[in-house]
C-alpha positions as CSV (number, residue, x, y, z in Angstrom):
1,M,1.5,22.4,7.5
2,V,4.0,19.5,7.3
3,A,2.4,16.4,5.8
4,G,5.5,14.3,5.7
5,A,9.3,14.4,5.8
6,G,12.3,12.4,4.7
7,I,15.8,12.5,3.3
8,V,16.3,11.9,-0.4
9,D,19.1,9.6,-1.6
10,T,20.8,12.5,-3.4
11,A,20.9,14.7,-0.3
12,T,24.3,16.5,0.1
13,N,23.9,17.3,3.8
14,V,22.5,14.2,5.4
15,D,23.8,15.0,8.8
16,N,21.9,18.3,9.0
17,A,18.9,16.8,7.4
18,E,18.8,14.1,10.1
19,K,19.2,16.8,12.8
20,F,16.3,18.8,11.3
21,L,14.0,15.7,11.2
22,K,15.1,14.9,14.8
23,F,14.1,18.4,15.9
24,M,10.8,18.3,14.0
25,T,9.8,15.2,15.8
26,S,11.1,16.4,19.2
27,N,8.7,17.2,22.0
28,V,9.5,20.9,21.7
29,A,8.6,21.1,18.0
30,Q,5.6,18.8,18.3
31,Q,4.2,20.9,21.2
32,Y,4.5,24.0,19.0
33,F,2.6,22.3,16.2
34,A,0.0,20.9,18.5
35,G,-0.5,24.1,20.5
36,Q,0.0,26.8,17.9
37,I,-0.8,25.2,14.5
38,Y,-3.5,22.8,15.9
39,E,-1.9,19.7,14.4
40,Y,-2.0,16.3,16.0
41,P,1.4,15.4,17.4
42,V,3.3,12.5,15.7
43,V,5.0,11.5,19.0
44,P,3.3,9.2,21.5
45,A,1.1,10.8,24.1
46,E,3.4,9.3,26.8
47,N,6.0,11.9,25.7
48,G,3.8,14.6,27.3
49,V,2.9,16.5,24.1
50,K,-0.7,17.8,24.5
51,T,-3.1,18.6,21.7
52,H,-4.8,22.0,21.7
53,Y,-8.0,21.9,23.7
54,L,-10.0,22.8,20.5
55,I,-8.7,19.7,18.7
56,P,-10.9,16.6,19.3
57,D,-9.3,13.4,20.5
58,L,-8.6,11.1,17.5
59,T,-10.7,8.4,19.1
60,T,-13.8,10.6,18.8
61,L,-13.5,11.2,15.0
62,N,-15.7,9.4,12.6
63,T,-13.3,7.6,10.3
64,P,-14.2,5.7,7.1
65,D,-14.2,1.9,7.4
66,L,-11.3,1.0,5.1
67,S,-8.0,-0.7,5.2
68,M,-4.7,0.8,4.1
69,S,-4.6,-1.9,1.4
70,D,-7.7,-0.1,-0.1
71,L,-5.4,2.8,-0.8
72,A,-2.8,0.7,-2.7
73,D,-3.6,2.1,-6.1
74,L,-4.0,5.7,-7.2
75,E,-7.2,5.2,-9.1
76,G,-8.9,3.4,-6.2
77,T,-7.6,5.9,-3.7
78,A,-9.0,8.8,-5.8
79,A,-12.4,7.0,-6.1
80,I,-12.5,6.6,-2.3
81,F,-11.6,10.3,-1.8
82,K,-14.3,11.4,-4.3
83,E,-16.8,9.2,-2.5
84,L,-15.9,10.9,0.7
85,G,-16.2,14.3,-0.8
86,M,-12.5,15.0,-0.5
87,L,-12.0,15.4,-4.3
88,D,-14.1,16.8,-7.0
């Protein structure tokens, strides 16, 4: 499962790294992740990438009521995750 991607400042092959990231965010790759790995696509729905039928629409999920600013510090974030049962 890919949780994030980027290119570090010290990369020696930036051109290929950019090509790889472009592919990973392409409709072809995103459809694979959505259909075979059951991941939510990172491209807009207008691009035609469909989620797997077993994956619920994001709008139907119960999400915690918090702002991204609540996750600004590591200790506070860990406390929230513990409260939600995501960390021991």
